[in-house]
C-alpha positions as a Markdown table, in Angstrom:
| # | Residue | x | y | z |
|---|---|---|---|---|
| 1 | Unk | 25.7 | 2.6 | -1.3 |
| 2 | Unk | 25.6 | 0.0 | 1.4 |
| 3 | Unk | 26.5 | -3.6 | 0.8 |
| 4 | Unk | 23.5 | -5.9 | 1.5 |
| 5 | Unk | 24.0 | -9.6 | 0.9 |
| 6 | Unk | 20.4 | -10.3 | 1.8 |
| 7 | Unk | 17.7 | -7.6 | 1.9 |
| 8 | Unk | 15.4 | -7.7 | 4.8 |
| 9 | Unk | 12.0 | -9.2 | 4.2 |
| 10 | Unk | 9.4 | -6.5 | 3.4 |
| 11 | Unk | 9.6 | -3.5 | 1.1 |
| 12 | Unk | 9.5 | -1.0 | 4.0 |
| 13 | Unk | 12.5 | -2.5 | 5.8 |
| 14 | Unk | 14.4 | -2.9 | 2.6 |
| 15 | Unk | 13.7 | 0.7 | 1.6 |
| 16 | Unk | 14.6 | 2.0 | 5.1 |
| 17 | Unk | 18.0 | 0.1 | 5.1 |
| 18 | Unk | 18.8 | 1.2 | 1.6 |
| 19 | Unk | 18.1 | 4.9 | 2.4 |
| 20 | Unk | 20.0 | 4.8 | 5.6 |
| 21 | Unk | 23.0 | 3.5 | 3.6 |
| 22 | Unk | 22.6 | 6.2 | 1.1 |
| 23 | Unk | 22.7 | 8.9 | 3.8 |
| 24 | Unk | 25.8 | 7.2 | 5.4 |
| 25 | Unk | 27.5 | 7.3 | 2.0 |
| 26 | Unk | 26.7 | 11.0 | 1.8 |
| 27 | Unk | 28.3 | 11.5 | 5.2 |
| 28 | Unk | 31.4 | 9.7 | 4.0 |
| 29 | Unk | 31.6 | 12.0 | 1.0 |
| 30 | Unk | 31.1 | 9.3 | -1.7 |
| 31 | Unk | 30.3 | 5.8 | -2.6 |
| 32 | Unk | 32.1 | 2.7 | -1.3 |
| 33 | Unk | 35.0 | 2.0 | -3.7 |
| 34 | Unk | 34.6 | -1.8 | -3.6 |
| 35 | Unk | 30.9 | -1.5 | -4.5 |
| 36 | Unk | 31.6 | 1.0 | -7.2 |
| 37 | Unk | 34.2 | -1.5 | -8.7 |
| 38 | Unk | 31.7 | -4.3 | -8.6 |
| 39 | Unk | 29.1 | -2.2 | -10.4 |
| 40 | Unk | 31.7 | -1.1 | -13.0 |
| 41 | Unk | 32.6 | -4.8 | -13.6 |
| 42 | Unk | 29.0 | -5.6 | -14.2 |
| 43 | Unk | 28.6 | -2.6 | -16.5 |
| 44 | Unk | 31.6 | -3.6 | -18.5 |
| 45 | Unk | 30.2 | -7.1 | -18.9 |
| 46 | Unk | 27.0 | -5.6 | -20.0 |
| 47 | Unk | 28.7 | -3.3 | -22.5 |
| 48 | Unk | 30.6 | -6.3 | -24.1 |
| 49 | Unk | 27.3 | -8.2 | -24.4 |
| 50 | Unk | 25.8 | -5.1 | -26.0 |
| 51 | Unk | 28.4 | -5.2 | -28.7 |
| 52 | Unk | 28.0 | -9.0 | -29.3 |
| 53 | Unk | 24.4 | -10.1 | -28.8 |
| 54 | Unk | 22.3 | -7.2 | -27.3 |
| 55 | Unk | 22.5 | -5.2 | -30.5 |
| 56 | Unk | 19.6 | -3.5 | -32.3 |
| 57 | Unk | 18.0 | -6.1 | -34.6 |
| 58 | Unk | 15.5 | -5.5 | -37.3 |
| 59 | Unk | 13.7 | -8.8 | -36.9 |
| 60 | Unk | 13.3 | -8.4 | -33.1 |
| 61 | Unk | 12.1 | -4.8 | -33.6 |
| 62 | Unk | 9.5 | -5.9 | -36.2 |
| 63 | Unk | 8.2 | -8.6 | -33.8 |
| 64 | Unk | 8.0 | -6.0 | -30.9 |
| 65 | Unk | 6.2 | -3.6 | -33.2 |
| 66 | Unk | 3.7 | -6.3 | -34.5 |
| 67 | Unk | 2.9 | -7.3 | -30.9 |
| 68 | Unk | 2.3 | -3.7 | -30.0 |
| 69 | Unk | 0.0 | -3.0 | -33.0 |
| 70 | Unk | -1.9 | -6.2 | -32.4 |
| 71 | Unk | -2.6 | -5.4 | -28.8 |
| 72 | Unk | -3.8 | -1.9 | -29.6 |
| 73 | Unk | -6.0 | -2.6 | -32.6 |
| 74 | Unk | -7.6 | -5.9 | -31.6 |
| 75 | Unk | -8.8 | -4.8 | -28.1 |
| 76 | Unk | -10.1 | -1.5 | -29.5 |
| 77 | Unk | -12.0 | -3.3 | -32.3 |
| 78 | Unk | -13.4 | -5.8 | -29.8 |
| 79 | Unk | -14.4 | -3.0 | -27.4 |
| 80 | Unk | -16.3 | -1.2 | -30.2 |
| 81 | Unk | -18.1 | -4.3 | -31.2 |
| 82 | Unk | -18.9 | -5.2 | -27.6 |
| 83 | Unk | -20.6 | -1.9 | -27.0 |
| 84 | Unk | -23.2 | -2.9 | -29.6 |
| 85 | Unk | -24.5 | -5.6 | -27.3 |
| 86 | Unk | -23.3 | -4.9 | -23.8 |
| 87 | Unk | -23.1 | -2.1 | -21.2 |
| 88 | Unk | -20.2 | 0.4 | -21.5 |
| 89 | Unk | -18.4 | -0.9 | -18.4 |
| 90 | Unk | -17.8 | -4.3 | -20.0 |
| 91 | Unk | -15.3 | -2.7 | -22.4 |
| 92 | Unk | -13.0 | -1.5 | -19.6 |
| 93 | Unk | -10.8 | -4.6 | -19.5 |
| 94 | Unk | -10.3 | -4.3 | -23.3 |
| 95 | Unk | -9.4 | -0.6 | -22.9 |
| 96 | Unk | -6.9 | -1.5 | -20.2 |
| 97 | Unk | -5.2 | -4.0 | -22.5 |
| 98 | Unk | -5.2 | -1.5 | -25.4 |
| 99 | Unk | -3.8 | 1.1 | -23.0 |
| 100 | Unk | -0.9 | -1.3 | -22.2 |
| 101 | Unk | -0.4 | -1.7 | -25.9 |
| 102 | Unk | -0.2 | 2.1 | -26.4 |
| 103 | Unk | 2.2 | 2.2 | -23.4 |
| 104 | Unk | 4.3 | -0.3 | -25.4 |
| 105 | Unk | 4.2 | 2.2 | -28.3 |
| 106 | Unk | 5.7 | 4.8 | -25.9 |
| 107 | Unk | 8.5 | 2.3 | -25.1 |
| 108 | Unk | 9.3 | 1.9 | -28.8 |
| 109 | Unk | 9.3 | 5.6 | -29.3 |
| 110 | Unk | 11.6 | 5.9 | -26.2 |
| 111 | Unk | 14.1 | 3.5 | -27.8 |
| 112 | Unk | 13.9 | 5.5 | -31.1 |
| 113 | Unk | 14.8 | 8.6 | -29.2 |
| 114 | Unk | 17.9 | 6.8 | -28.0 |
| 115 | Unk | 18.6 | 5.5 | -31.5 |
| 116 | Unk | 18.5 | 2.0 | -30.3 |
| 117 | Unk | 15.3 | 0.4 | -31.5 |
| 118 | Unk | 16.6 | -0.2 | -35.1 |
| 119 | Unk | 20.2 | -0.6 | -36.4 |
| 120 | Unk | 19.9 | 2.6 | -38.4 |
| 121 | Unk | 19.9 | 5.8 | -36.5 |
| 122 | Unk | 18.3 | 7.5 | -39.5 |
| 123 | Unk | 15.4 | 5.1 | -39.5 |
| 124 | Unk | 15.0 | 5.5 | -35.8 |
| 125 | Unk | 14.7 | 9.2 | -36.3 |
| 126 | Unk | 12.3 | 9.0 | -39.3 |
| 127 | Unk | 10.0 | 6.5 | -37.8 |
| 128 | Unk | 10.1 | 8.3 | -34.5 |
| 129 | Unk | 8.7 | 11.4 | -36.2 |
| 130 | Unk | 6.0 | 9.2 | -37.8 |
| 131 | Unk | 5.1 | 7.3 | -34.6 |
| 132 | Unk | 4.9 | 10.1 | -32.1 |
| 133 | Unk | 1.8 | 11.9 | -33.5 |
| 134 | Unk | -0.1 | 8.6 | -33.3 |
| 135 | Unk | 0.5 | 8.7 | -29.6 |
| 136 | Unk | -0.4 | 12.5 | -29.5 |
| 137 | Unk | 3.3 | 13.2 | -28.8 |
| 138 | Unk | 6.0 | 15.2 | -30.6 |
| 139 | Unk | 9.3 | 13.3 | -31.2 |
| 140 | Unk | 11.8 | 16.1 | -31.3 |
| 141 | Unk | 10.6 | 17.6 | -28.0 |
| 142 | Unk | 10.5 | 14.1 | -26.4 |
| 143 | Unk | 14.0 | 13.3 | -27.5 |
| 144 | Unk | 15.4 | 16.6 | -26.2 |
| 145 | Unk | 13.5 | 16.3 | -22.9 |
| 146 | Unk | 14.4 | 12.7 | -22.4 |
| 147 | Unk | 18.1 | 12.9 | -23.2 |
| 148 | Unk | 18.3 | 16.0 | -21.0 |
| 149 | Unk | 16.9 | 13.8 | -18.2 |
| 150 | Unk | 19.6 | 11.2 | -18.8 |
| 151 | Unk | 22.3 | 13.9 | -18.6 |
| 152 | Unk | 21.0 | 15.1 | -15.2 |
| 153 | Unk | 19.7 | 11.9 | -13.7 |
| 154 | Unk | 19.4 | 12.1 | -9.9 |
| 155 | Unk | 20.7 | 15.7 | -9.9 |
| 156 | Unk | 18.5 | 18.6 | -8.6 |
| 157 | Unk | 18.1 | 19.9 | -12.2 |
| 158 | Unk | 16.7 | 16.6 | -13.4 |
| 159 | Unk | 13.2 | 17.5 | -14.7 |
| 160 | Unk | 11.8 | 14.3 | -13.2 |
| 161 | Unk | 13.0 | 15.5 | -9.8 |
| 162 | Unk | 10.2 | 18.0 | -9.4 |
| 163 | Unk | 8.0 | 17.1 | -12.3 |
| 164 | Unk | 8.4 | 20.7 | -13.6 |
| 165 | Unk | 11.1 | 22.9 | -15.0 |
| 166 | Unk | 13.9 | 23.2 | -12.6 |
| 167 | Unk | 14.6 | 26.6 | -11.0 |
| 168 | Unk | 17.3 | 27.5 | -8.5 |
| 169 | Unk | 14.9 | 27.9 | -5.6 |
| 170 | Unk | 13.4 | 24.4 | -6.0 |
| 171 | Unk | 16.0 | 23.0 | -3.7 |
| 172 | Unk | 15.3 | 25.5 | -0.9 |
| 173 | Unk | 13.7 | 24.1 | 2.3 |
| 174 | Unk | 10.8 | 26.6 | 2.0 |
| 175 | Unk | 10.0 | 25.7 | -1.6 |
| 176 | Unk | 6.8 | 23.8 | -2.5 |
| 177 | Unk | 7.0 | 22.0 | -5.9 |
| 178 | Unk | 3.3 | 22.4 | -6.3 |
| 179 | Unk | 3.8 | 26.1 | -6.9 |
| 180 | Unk | 5.5 | 25.3 | -10.3 |
| 181 | Unk | 3.0 | 22.6 | -11.4 |
| 182 | Unk | 0.4 | 23.6 | -14.0 |
| 183 | Unk | -2.8 | 24.7 | -12.4 |
| 184 | Unk | -5.0 | 21.9 | -13.8 |
| 185 | Unk | -3.0 | 19.2 | -12.1 |
| 186 | Unk | -2.7 | 20.9 | -8.7 |
| 187 | Unk | -6.1 | 19.6 | -7.4 |
| 188 | Unk | -5.4 | 16.0 | -8.2 |
| 189 | Unk | -2.0 | 16.3 | -6.5 |
| 190 | Unk | -3.6 | 17.8 | -3.4 |
| 191 | Unk | -6.2 | 15.0 | -3.4 |
| 192 | Unk | -3.4 | 12.4 | -3.7 |
| 193 | Unk | -1.6 | 14.0 | -0.7 |
| 194 | Unk | -4.9 | 13.8 | 1.3 |
| 195 | Unk | -5.1 | 10.1 | 0.6 |
| 196 | Unk | -2.0 | 9.4 | 2.7 |
| 197 | Unk | -4.2 | 9.3 | 5.8 |
| 198 | Unk | -6.4 | 6.5 | 4.4 |
| 199 | Unk | -6.0 | 2.8 | 5.3 |
| 200 | Unk | -3.3 | 1.0 | 3.3 |
| 201 | Unk | -5.5 | -1.1 | 1.0 |
| 202 | Unk | -7.9 | 1.8 | 0.3 |
| 203 | Unk | -4.9 | 3.9 | -0.7 |
| 204 | Unk | -3.6 | 1.1 | -3.0 |
| 205 | Unk | -7.1 | 0.8 | -4.6 |
| 206 | Unk | -7.3 | 4.5 | -5.2 |
| 207 | Unk | -3.8 | 4.8 | -6.5 |
| 208 | Unk | -4.3 | 2.0 | -9.1 |
| 209 | Unk | -7.9 | 2.9 | -10.2 |
| 210 | Unk | -8.6 | 6.6 | -9.6 |
| 211 | Unk | -5.1 | 8.0 | -9.9 |
| 212 | Unk | -4.8 | 7.0 | -13.6 |
| 213 | Unk | -7.8 | 9.3 | -14.4 |
| 214 | Unk | -5.5 | 12.2 | -13.5 |
| 215 | Unk | -2.0 | 11.0 | -14.2 |
| 216 | Unk | -2.8 | 9.9 | -17.8 |
| 217 | Unk | -4.0 | 13.4 | -18.9 |
| 218 | Unk | -1.2 | 15.0 | -16.8 |
| 219 | Unk | 1.5 | 13.0 | -18.7 |
| 220 | Unk | -0.1 | 13.7 | -22.1 |
| 221 | Unk | -0.7 | 17.4 | -21.5 |
| 222 | Unk | 1.9 | 18.7 | -19.2 |
| 223 | Unk | 4.8 | 16.2 | -18.6 |
| 224 | Unk | 7.5 | 17.6 | -20.8 |
| 225 | Unk | 8.4 | 19.4 | -24.0 |
| 226 | Unk | 6.8 | 16.6 | -26.0 |
| 227 | Unk | 3.4 | 17.1 | -24.3 |
| 228 | Unk | 0.6 | 19.1 | -25.8 |
| 229 | Unk | 0.7 | 22.2 | -23.6 |
| 230 | Unk | 4.5 | 22.5 | -23.3 |
| 231 | Unk | 5.6 | 22.1 | -26.9 |
| 232 | Unk | 8.0 | 24.6 | -28.4 |
| 233 | Unk | 5.8 | 26.3 | -31.0 |
| 234 | Unk | 8.7 | 28.1 | -32.5 |
| 235 | Unk | 9.7 | 24.8 | -34.0 |
| 236 | Unk | 8.2 | 23.5 | -37.3 |
| 237 | Unk | 8.2 | 19.9 | -36.0 |
| 238 | Unk | 5.8 | 20.9 | -33.2 |
| 239 | Unk | 3.3 | 22.1 | -35.7 |
| 240 | Unk | 3.8 | 19.1 | -38.0 |
| 241 | Unk | 3.4 | 16.6 | -35.1 |
| 242 | Unk | 0.2 | 18.4 | -33.9 |
| 243 | Unk | -1.2 | 18.4 | -37.4 |
| 244 | Unk | -0.5 | 14.7 | -37.6 |
| 245 | Unk | -2.2 | 14.0 | -34.4 |
| 246 | Unk | -5.3 | 16.0 | -35.4 |
| 247 | Unk | -5.4 | 14.2 | -38.7 |
| 248 | Unk | -5.4 | 10.8 | -36.9 |
| 249 | Unk | -8.2 | 12.0 | -34.6 |
| 250 | Unk | -10.2 | 13.2 | -37.5 |
| 251 | Unk | -9.8 | 9.9 | -39.3 |
| 252 | Unk | -10.9 | 8.0 | -36.3 |
| 253 | Unk | -13.9 | 10.2 | -35.9 |
| 254 | Unk | -14.8 | 9.8 | -39.6 |
| 255 | Unk | -14.6 | 6.0 | -39.1 |
| 256 | Unk | -16.6 | 6.0 | -35.9 |
| 257 | Unk | -17.0 | 8.6 | -33.1 |
| 258 | Unk | -17.2 | 5.6 | -30.7 |
| 259 | Unk | -13.8 | 4.4 | -31.9 |
| 260 | Unk | -12.3 | 7.9 | -31.4 |
| 261 | Unk | -13.6 | 8.0 | -27.8 |
| 262 | Unk | -12.2 | 4.5 | -27.1 |
| 263 | Unk | -8.8 | 5.3 | -28.5 |
| 264 | Unk | -8.5 | 8.5 | -26.4 |
| 265 | Unk | -9.5 | 6.6 | -23.3 |
| 266 | Unk | -7.0 | 3.8 | -24.0 |
| 267 | Unk | -4.3 | 6.4 | -24.7 |
| 268 | Unk | -4.9 | 8.1 | -21.3 |
| 269 | Unk | -4.7 | 4.7 | -19.6 |
| 270 | Unk | -1.5 | 4.0 | -21.5 |
| 271 | Unk | 0.0 | 7.3 | -20.4 |
| 272 | Unk | -0.9 | 6.5 | -16.8 |
| 273 | Unk | 1.5 | 3.5 | -17.2 |
| 274 | Unk | 4.0 | 5.9 | -18.7 |
| 275 | Unk | 3.8 | 7.8 | -15.4 |
| 276 | Unk | 5.4 | 4.7 | -13.7 |
| 277 | Unk | 8.6 | 5.6 | -15.6 |
| 278 | Unk | 8.6 | 9.0 | -14.0 |
| 279 | Unk | 7.8 | 7.4 | -10.7 |
| 280 | Unk | 11.0 | 5.2 | -10.9 |
| 281 | Unk | 12.9 | 8.4 | -10.2 |
| 282 | Unk | 10.5 | 9.8 | -7.5 |
| 283 | Unk | 10.1 | 7.1 | -4.8 |
| 284 | Unk | 11.6 | 7.6 | -1.2 |
| 285 | Unk | 14.5 | 5.5 | -2.4 |
| 286 | Unk | 15.9 | 8.2 | -4.7 |
| 287 | Unk | 18.6 | 10.7 | -3.7 |
| 288 | Unk | 19.0 | 13.9 | -5.7 |
| 289 | Unk | 22.4 | 15.7 | -5.5 |
| 290 | Unk | 22.5 | 19.3 | -4.7 |
| 291 | Unk | 26.3 | 19.0 | -4.5 |
| 292 | Unk | 28.6 | 18.1 | -7.4 |
| 293 | Unk | 27.5 | 14.8 | -9.0 |
| 294 | Unk | 29.2 | 11.6 | -7.8 |
| 295 | Unk | 28.9 | 8.8 | -10.3 |
| 296 | Unk | 26.7 | 8.1 | -13.3 |
| 297 | Unk | 26.8 | 4.4 | -12.4 |
| 298 | Unk | 25.6 | 5.1 | -8.8 |
| 299 | Unk | 22.9 | 7.4 | -10.2 |
| 300 | Unk | 21.6 | 4.7 | -12.5 |
| 301 | Unk | 21.6 | 2.2 | -9.6 |
| 302 | Unk | 19.6 | 4.7 | -7.5 |
| 303 | Unk | 16.6 | 4.3 | -9.9 |
| 304 | Unk | 13.9 | 2.0 | -8.6 |
| 305 | Unk | 12.3 | -0.4 | -11.1 |
| 306 | Unk | 8.5 | -0.2 | -10.9 |
| 307 | Unk | 6.4 | -3.3 | -11.6 |
| 308 | Unk | 2.7 | -3.5 | -12.3 |
| 309 | Unk | 2.2 | -7.1 | -13.3 |
| 310 | Unk | 3.5 | -9.5 | -16.0 |
| 311 | Unk | 1.1 | -8.3 | -18.7 |
| 312 | Unk | 2.1 | -4.6 | -18.3 |
| 313 | Unk | 5.7 | -5.7 | -18.4 |
| 314 | Unk | 5.2 | -7.7 | -21.6 |
| 315 | Unk | 3.1 | -5.3 | -23.5 |
| 316 | Unk | 5.1 | -2.3 | -22.2 |
| 317 | Unk | 8.4 | -3.9 | -23.3 |
| 318 | Unk | 9.7 | -3.6 | -19.7 |
| 319 | Unk | 10.0 | 0.2 | -19.8 |
| 320 | Unk | 9.5 | 0.8 | -16.1 |
| 321 | Unk | 10.4 | -2.8 | -15.1 |
| 322 | Unk | 14.0 | -2.6 | -16.2 |
| 323 | Unk | 14.5 | 1.2 | -15.9 |
| 324 | Unk | 17.6 | 1.0 | -13.7 |
| 325 | Unk | 19.2 | -1.2 | -16.3 |
| 326 | Unk | 18.2 | 1.2 | -19.0 |
| 327 | Unk | 20.0 | 4.0 | -17.2 |
| 328 | Unk | 23.1 | 1.9 | -16.9 |
| 329 | Unk | 23.3 | 1.4 | -20.7 |
| 330 | Unk | 20.6 | 3.3 | -22.7 |
| 331 | Unk | 21.8 | 1.8 | -26.0 |
| 332 | Unk | 20.3 | -1.6 | -25.2 |
| 333 | Unk | 17.0 | -2.0 | -27.1 |
| 334 | Unk | 13.8 | -2.8 | -25.0 |
| 335 | Unk | 13.5 | -6.3 | -26.5 |
| 336 | Unk | 16.9 | -7.2 | -25.1 |
| 337 | Unk | 16.3 | -5.9 | -21.6 |
| 338 | Unk | 15.1 | -9.2 | -20.0 |
| 339 | Unk | 18.3 | -11.0 | -21.2 |
| 340 | Unk | 20.5 | -8.0 | -20.1 |
| 341 | Unk | 18.8 | -8.0 | -16.7 |
| 342 | Unk | 19.5 | -11.7 | -16.2 |
| 343 | Unk | 23.2 | -11.1 | -17.1 |
| 344 | Unk | 23.9 | -8.6 | -14.3 |
| 345 | Unk | 21.0 | -8.9 | -11.8 |
| 346 | Unk | 22.9 | -11.0 | -9.2 |
| 347 | Unk | 25.9 | -8.7 | -9.0 |
| 348 | Unk | 23.8 | -5.5 | -9.0 |
| 349 | Unk | 21.2 | -6.6 | -6.5 |
| 350 | Unk | 23.1 | -5.4 | -3.4 |
| 351 | Unk | 23.7 | -2.0 | -5.0 |
| 352 | Unk | 20.4 | -1.1 | -6.4 |
| 353 | Unk | 17.5 | 0.8 | -5.0 |
| 354 | Unk | 14.8 | -1.6 | -4.1 |
| 355 | Unk | 12.2 | -2.3 | -6.9 |
| 356 | Unk | 8.6 | -1.4 | -6.2 |
| 357 | Unk | 5.7 | -3.7 | -7.1 |
| 358 | Unk | 2.5 | -1.7 | -7.3 |
| 359 | Unk | 0.4 | -4.8 | -6.8 |
| 360 | Unk | 1.9 | -5.1 | -3.3 |
| 361 | Unk | 0.1 | -2.6 | -1.0 |
| 362 | Unk | 3.0 | -1.4 | 1.0 |
| 363 | Unk | 5.2 | -0.8 | -2.1 |
| 364 | Unk | 2.4 | 1.0 | -3.8 |
| 365 | Unk | 1.9 | 3.2 | -0.8 |
| 366 | Unk | 5.6 | 3.8 | -0.3 |
| 367 | Unk | 5.8 | 5.1 | -3.9 |
| 368 | Unk | 2.8 | 7.3 | -4.2 |
| 369 | Unk | 2.6 | 8.6 | -0.7 |
| 370 | Unk | 6.2 | 9.8 | -1.1 |
| 371 | Unk | 5.5 | 11.4 | -4.5 |
| 372 | Unk | 2.4 | 13.3 | -3.4 |
| 373 | Unk | 4.0 | 14.4 | -0.1 |
| 374 | Unk | 7.2 | 15.5 | -1.9 |
| 375 | Unk | 5.2 | 17.7 | -4.4 |
| 376 | Unk | 2.5 | 19.1 | -2.2 |
| 377 | Unk | 4.3 | 19.9 | 1.0 |
| 378 | Unk | 7.3 | 22.2 | 1.5 |
| 379 | Unk | 10.7 | 20.7 | 1.1 |
| 380 | Unk | 11.4 | 21.0 | 4.8 |
| 381 | Unk | 8.4 | 18.8 | 5.5 |
| 382 | Unk | 8.8 | 16.4 | 2.7 |
| 383 | Unk | 12.6 | 16.0 | 2.3 |
| 384 | Unk | 15.6 | 15.0 | 4.3 |
| 385 | Unk | 18.9 | 16.9 | 3.7 |
| 386 | Unk | 22.4 | 15.7 | 4.3 |
| 387 | Unk | 25.2 | 18.2 | 5.0 |
| 388 | Unk | 27.1 | 17.2 | 1.9 |
| 389 | Unk | 24.3 | 18.2 | -0.3 |
| 390 | Unk | 22.1 | 15.2 | -1.1 |
| 391 | Unk | 18.5 | 15.0 | -0.1 |
| 392 | Unk | 15.9 | 12.3 | -0.3 |
| 393 | Unk | 12.1 | 12.0 | 0.1 |
| 394 | Unk | 10.7 | 11.3 | 3.5 |
| 395 | Unk | 9.0 | 7.8 | 3.4 |
| 396 | Unk | 5.7 | 9.0 | 4.8 |
| 397 | Unk | 3.9 | 5.6 | 4.8 |
| 398 | Unk | 6.4 | 4.0 | 7.2 |
| 399 | Unk | 4.3 | 4.9 | 10.2 |
| 400 | Unk | 1.0 | 3.9 | 8.5 |
| 401 | Unk | 1.9 | 1.1 | 6.2 |
| 402 | Unk | 0.7 | -1.7 | 8.5 |
| 403 | Unk | -2.7 | 0.1 | 9.0 |
| 404 | Unk | -5.7 | -1.3 | 7.0 |
């Protein structure tokens, strides 16, 4: 990757310079040795801190869990009471907060899949199986899918590369990733690709308000082996998790049908935030190797952190905000990620893919325009190829980003 002591002002110029440097590295046949050594030194410092201070801690885990429960239950309860005296739309802010809380539940489940949330791997496993059905997920499938993603990060067989199961033809220039997507999510993806022609701020508004209506259900239903439609029904754990989820929904309905509806809506909002974790691997900044893989460290640094405000970062335990750091050392629990980031951020800044703040219009467009174009159009129209085998998304908004 290129050495950049100071990034250019503006997300588009930073992204363009970074990607040009990545392609130059591909042409050279590998990463710069000095930069790789700098990254390795930071990683070793991080690993030492992980052994001393950034270890799984029961007290910190309990506090993170209590915060998550509070910001799920309290907003849902307040929303249910509010609907007795106010129009339905007034409950939306409370549903968004509850959705962020549920997104925090996904972050905790994610750490349990890595065995890093609690000191005991056995407790991580047991509590993961109990927590997942409450999020309408299945823990075993999630762990298998997610750890497979870590093994293949930034390679063409990474499931997050195409959003679908990888096949040999998915790297061919004439391939269209949309062909492998489940039929129910194809229309929203086409609609998203059509939005690329709209003015910048209109796109940002649609991506942050209308897009979650499709992305939340897409993550919950179709996003991996843990999702409802893609579970491995040959496994007993899939049936047990589904039974647990149905029992939860039945209890909520027995308590109040209104509470059930509010919970499901909040969960869909929460999973729309979960989509940001997928998006960290799908912006125009990311390279996917079709040749033999180069370096796990370089792959981790090629992940773009995705930000969506301080509240989402706090309630979501930094799942998408520190995602590059997580790929550098997955054993660090989510409640230690801010401290770990502060430890290595200055050294890694010149090496990392630029972070994307969705509250900034150009960054939001850069991310989602690239995602939709990369999925809906053929690879030859949506990807750039380097002769050594890497390819990257075309940053479609660069010509339009100053419009609107």
